SEKETOR-921985 format. One line per 2 residues: number of its first residue (from 1); their letters; for each residue x, y, z of C-alpha. Coordinates in steps of 0.1 Angstrom, whole numbers, plus 2048, in hexadecimal, padded with zeros to 3 digits. Example, Ala and Ser with C-alpha at 12.3 -4.5 7.8 and 13.67 -1.06 7.14 Angstrom:
2
1> as> 87B 7D3 84E  889 7F5 847
END
This chain:
142
1> xx> 535 6EB 32D  52A 6F2 351
3> xx> 53F 6D4 35D  55E 6E3 34D
5> xx> 557 704 35E  553 6F3 380
7> xx> 573 6DF 37B  586 6FF 373
9> xx> 578 710 393  582 6F2 3A8
11> xx> 5A5 6F3 399  5A8 718 3A2
13> xx> 59C 711 3C5  5B5 6F4 3C8
15> xx> 5D2 709 3BD  5C8 725 3D4
17> xx> 5C5 70E 3F3  5E5 6FB 3EA
19> xx> 5F9 71B 3E9  5E9 72B 407
21> xx> 5EF 70D 41D  611 704 40F
23> xx> 603 6E3 401  5F3 6D8 421
25> xx> 5D0 6DD 413  5C7 6CF 3F1
27> xx> 5EA 6BF 3F1  5DD 69C 3E9
29> xx> 5C4 68C 3D2  5B8 668 3D5
31> xx> 5D5 661 3ED  5F0 66F 3D6
33> xx> 604 68E 3DD  5FE 6AC 3C7
35> xx> 616 6C6 3B9  60E 6E5 3A5
37> xx> 61D 6E4 382  622 705 370
39> xx> 627 702 34A  628 71B 32E
41> xx> 60A 719 317  617 70E 2F4
43> xx> 5FE 725 2E2  5FA 742 2FB
45> xx> 61C 744 30B  60A 749 32C
47> xx> 612 736 34C  5F9 71A 354
49> xx> 5F7 70A 377  5EA 6E7 37B
51> xx> 5E7 6D2 39A  5F5 6AF 392
53> xx> 5FC 690 3A7  61F 683 3A8
55> xx> 636 668 3B4  65B 66C 3BD
57> xx> 678 65B 3AC  696 665 3C1
59> xx> 69A 68B 3BD  682 68C 39F
61> xx> 65D 691 39F  648 67C 386
63> xx> 626 686 379  60F 672 363
65> xx> 5FC 681 346  5DD 66B 34B
67> xx> 5C3 685 346  5AC 66D 359
69> xx> 5AE 655 33C  5A2 66D 321
71> xx> 5AD 666 2FD  5C2 686 2FB
73> xx> 5E0 692 30F  5DA 6AD 32A
75> xx> 5E3 6D0 320  600 6D2 338
77> xx> 611 6B4 327  60E 6C4 305
79> xx> 61C 6E4 313  63A 6D2 321
81> xx> 640 6C2 2FF  644 6E5 2F1
83> xx> 658 6F3 30F  667 6DA 327
85> xx> 66F 6F4 341  656 6F8 35C
87> xx> 651 701 381  643 6EC 39D
89> xx> 636 6F5 3BF  638 6D9 3D8
91> xx> 62D 6E1 3FB  63D 703 402
93> xx> 659 6FF 3E8  65A 70D 3C5
95> xx> 674 6FE 3AD  67C 700 388
97> xx> 67C 6DE 377  688 6D1 355
99> xx> 670 6B6 349  672 698 332
101> xx> 65B 67C 329  665 65B 339
103> xx> 675 643 321  663 621 31D
105> xx> 67B 611 336  677 62E 34F
107> xx> 651 62C 34B  650 607 351
109> xx> 661 60B 372  64F 62B 37C
111> xx> 62C 61E 371  630 600 388
113> xx> 639 618 3A5  61B 62F 39C
115> xx> 601 613 39B  60D 605 3BC
117> xx> 605 627 3CC  5E6 62F 3B6
119> xx> 5D6 610 3A5  5BC 627 395
121> xx> 5D6 631 37B  5D2 60E 36C
123> xx> 5AD 617 366  5B7 637 354
125> xx> 5CD 623 33D  5B1 60A 336
127> xx> 59A 627 32C  5B0 634 310
129> xx> 5C3 626 2F2  5DF 640 2F6
131> xx> 5FE 637 30A  5FD 64D 329
133> xx> 61E 660 32C  631 665 34C
135> xx> 646 684 34F  665 687 364
137> xx> 66B 6A9 375  68F 6AF 37C
139> xx> 695 6CD 394  6AD 6E8 388
141> xx> 6BE 704 39A  6A8 71F 38D
END
C-alpha cells in the first residue's frame, strides 16, 4: 500500500518536472524517451496523465502497454480501448492523437525495433502470459 502511494507521488513529480522543463528533465527512463499521455478515464470520465516511454515510427509515436510485465494491462491502455482519442506532450509540444493497437504484423516489426533500443522489454514479456500490446499514436490536427 505504501509502495503504491510512493509510486503515485513519483509520477506526479515526474509529470511536474517534465512540464516545467519542456521535457528536458524526467524526459527519459532507462535510456528511452518519455512522453506524457493524457487519456480519459473509462469509469470516471476524468483526464489521466501517464508518463510512458516511446519509440518513433515515421511521424507516429508508439507506446508499449508492458505494465512492467504485470499480468494485467495498464490503466491507460484500457482507457484507450474505450476512447482512442488522447493527447500527448512531447518536449514542449502538445498534440492530439488518434490511437490504435498495432496489428500482429505491425507489432512484429515494431517489437523488434523496441527491443533493439530497450532489451528489458523482452524481460517484461517473459514475466507475463499476456501478449503485451503496442499502441500507435497518430497525430491529428486538434
